[in-house]
N, C-alpha and C positions, 0 to 999 in steps of 0.2 A: 504494499500499498503506500509506504513512505517513497520506493522507488517511483512508483507511477506519479505521486505528485511532484517529485524532483523532475521526472521527465516533463511534465505538462509545464512547470516553472521555465524550464529550459527553453521549451518551444515558445513560450511567450515572450521570452526576452530575445529570441531569435527573429520572431516576427516583429516586433517593435523596431528591430534594426536594419529590416529590409527596406529597400527604397520604397518610398509611397507609403510607408506604415505610419499611421497617426502618432504624432508624439504627446506626451502627457503635457498639459498646460503647466506653464512653469511659475505663473503669477496668478494668485487666488484672488477674486475680486468680489466684494460685497457692496452693491448699491442697495443703500437704506433710505427710505423715503417715508414721510408723513401721510402721502396719498391725499392731500386735501381735496375736496370736492371741486374748489375753484380751478384745479390745475385742468379740468375738462374743458376749460375755454381755450388751451393752446395744446393739450396733450390728449388724444383720444383714450390711451391706456396709461395716464399718469406719467409724470415727468420720470421719475426713477426707472420705470420701464423704459422710457425712451434712451435714456442713457445706457442702460443695460444692454439693451438690443443693440446699440452702436457698437459697445465695447466687444460683445459676442462675437462679432465678425473676425476678431483676430484670432486665430488658432493657439497663440501663445498663452491667452488668458482663459480662466475658467471663471465664469461670471455667474452669479446669483442674485437675483433681486429680492430684497427682504422689505417688510413695511411694518409700520406699528401696530396694525391690527392683527398681526400673526401672533401665535403662543410666544409668550416671553418677549413681545415686543419686536419680535422677528430676529432678535440677538441671542439666541441661546449660547452658553459656553462652549458647546461643541462646534458651531458654526464660527464663532471668533477663533476657536483653536486652530482652525484650517483657512484663516484668511490671513492674506498679506496687506492687502490695500483694502480700507473702508471709505467708501465715498457716502457723504451724509448731507441729505437735504431735509431741513427741517424749517418750520415756521411759527405756526400757531400752537403747537403741542409740547413745546419744550421741557414744561413742567412735568408731563409724565415720564420723563426718562429720571431715574433715581439717581441721587449722587454716588450711591455705591457702582452702579453701572458705568456711569462716566469715569469713576476712578478706576475702575477695572479695566477699561479701554485705554486709560492714560498710562495705567501700569504695563500694559502690553507694549505700548509705543516705546516707553522707555526700554524695555528690556530687548527691544529690537525684534519684537515678533508680529508687529503690526506698523503701518503709517496710516495717517487720516487725510482726506480731502474733504474740506468743507466747503459747501457752495452756498454763496448768496447769503439768505437769511439764516444759515447754519451759523452764523457768526454768534447767535445767542444760543445756540445747542448747548446741551450740558457737555457733551465729550470736548468741544472746542473751547468752552469756558474753562473747564478744568484742565486742559492742555496748556493754556495760556497763563492760568494762574501756576501750573506746576512750573512753567517755564520762567515765569517771574520769580518764584522761589529759588530757583537754581541760579538764575543770574543775580540775584540779592547776595547769595552766598558766595559768588564769585567776585561781586564787586566789593564785599566787604568780609575779606577771609578772617579767621581767628588769627589774632596776633602770636608771634613767637613766645611771648613772654606776658602773662597777665590772663585774665579770665577770657573765655570764649564769648563771641559776639552774642547778644541777645536779639532776635528778631520778633517782632509783632506784625503778623501778618493780617490785614484787615481787608474781608471781602466788602464788595458793595452789597447794599440792602436791597435784594431783588435786582429785577431788570427794571432801568429807568434809562432815559435820554439826557445826557448831560448838555448844558447850555454851552454855546460856542466859546464863552470866556472861562469855563471851568478848568480846574486844575487838571491837566493830562495825566491819565493813569496807564500803566503803574507808575507810582510816585514815592520817592524815598525821603525819609527824614530821620537824619542820623543824631543821636544825642550822647555827648560824653559825659560821665560823670565819675570823676577820678580815673581810675584805669578801666570803667566798664564803658564799652560802647553798646548802646541800645539802639536798634533800626527799626523804624516803623516803615512797614511796607503798604500803600495802599494798592490792592491787587485790580488789575485792570478791568473795567466792566464790559470790554468787547462790543463796543458800540460808537456810534458818532453821534454828532449835533445836529445832523440835518439830512433829511431824504425827502425824494419827490417820486411819488409812485404814477407818474403822467405818462409813462412809456416813451419819452423823447430819445432820440438816438444818441449813441455814445461813439466815442472814439477811443480805441485801445492801442497804446503806443509801446513797443517793445523796449525793456530797458536793459535787459540781458539777451541779446540774440543769440548767443553762443551757447546759452544753457540749454541742456537736452529736453526740457519741458517747452521751449521756445522753437524747437525743430521743426523746420518746413513752414513758418509763419511769415507773413509779409512783415515788414517793418511797422506798420500801422494798419488798422482795419477798423470798419464801422458796425456796431450792433444796431439794427434797425430800430429796435422796442428794448426799453429796459427800464428798470428802477434806477433812480440816481441816490447814490449815497455820497456824503461828502466828508472828506478829511477835516479834522484829525480823526483818525480810527485808533480808540482806545485799546492798544494791544502792546506786548514788548516789541522793541525794534526787531524787525525780521533779519535772518542772517542774509537772505536775497530778497530783494525786490525786483521781479520780474516783469511786470506790467503797470502802466499807468493808465488811468481811464479819464476821459475829460467830456464836458457836455458844454454846447454852445453857450448857456447861461453863465460859464465859467467856473463851475464846480471841477474838483478834481478828485481822485481817490487811487491809493494805492490797492491795485485790483488782482495783484498776483503775489503773494506774500508767502515766503518758506522759512521754515524754523526747524533746527534740530532740537529734538527733546530726547535726551539720552542716546539710545541706539537708533532711534525711529525718527520720523520726520512728520511734521504738520503742514499741509500746503492749503491756503485759502483762495480761492477763486471767486471774485465779488460778481459778475455779471449775473442777471437773473430777474426773478420774479416769476411766480407760478403761472400767471396768466399770459405771459409773453413767450413764443416760441424758441428762446435762447438755445436751448438745447436741441433744436432740430436743425440748427445752422452748423456747417461743417467746420469752421474755425474754431468756437468754443468746444465742440466735440473733440476735436484734434488736440486742444491744449489739455482737457481731461483725459484722454488717450495717453498722450505724452507723459503726465504725470503719473499715471498709474505704471506705465512701463519703467520711468526712470525711479519712482519709489519701491516698486517690487524689485528692481535690480539691485539699489542701493541697500534693501533689506537683505538681500541673499549675500552680500559682502559683509554683515556683522558677524563678529567672532561670536 
């Protein structure tokens, strides 16, 4: 019996090495979506499915479309265990994602088991907010290391009180306030609230300009391109300074936004791509879909390099 199973295994390996044999997908992707009814204005079968269908055309990707209405909110641990890149679309049901699940996703990112792509209104999603808070905590400890002599630095991390829109003249978060009393350094850190002071949901066109044309996420893109209909967000975006800023978006009325931001978080990465709103067919357009595809490929490849 054991000899028979060994022969079958050998034949399977040989068949996979033959010309034309289907290769195993090397990057495992989950596209997670709240599936709001308003999406039906632009997407016949929901926005997340549109992205998943586009990605699934690439044989090197295994793509699963998940949504909040499924058991365990569409994100059981067994699925996360077999996911390399998690794409997140959320808008009106952020509070239904528990802090425990958000922390679990961020812990996986830091361990190098997962990378996150947050799209548009996912700037306020629980996993993205927790990722930005954790990156801020890491940044604070790098910025204020413990002294060689004397007590370790004390940190007070202050989270925002819920989700609110700051005024344009508000202090920009994350914000640091260091206090020295004798030999003791104490640092108060106001964690980022991951939003911006102004938005305009009128569907006016935007122009996306490449800032890092040599980055793999920008591969095959023109130096600039138009998005015919999109919601406007205006900087400043209250997040940690990105490691790489890939795109800048602008509108005829004068607003600008850092529309493609990339952060390292432990051994994984977080990529935020701004264009969207569920009632505009942004993710039926070739170039936004190409950016998501490029990001999936790069993030998944980088993840495979993690020790």
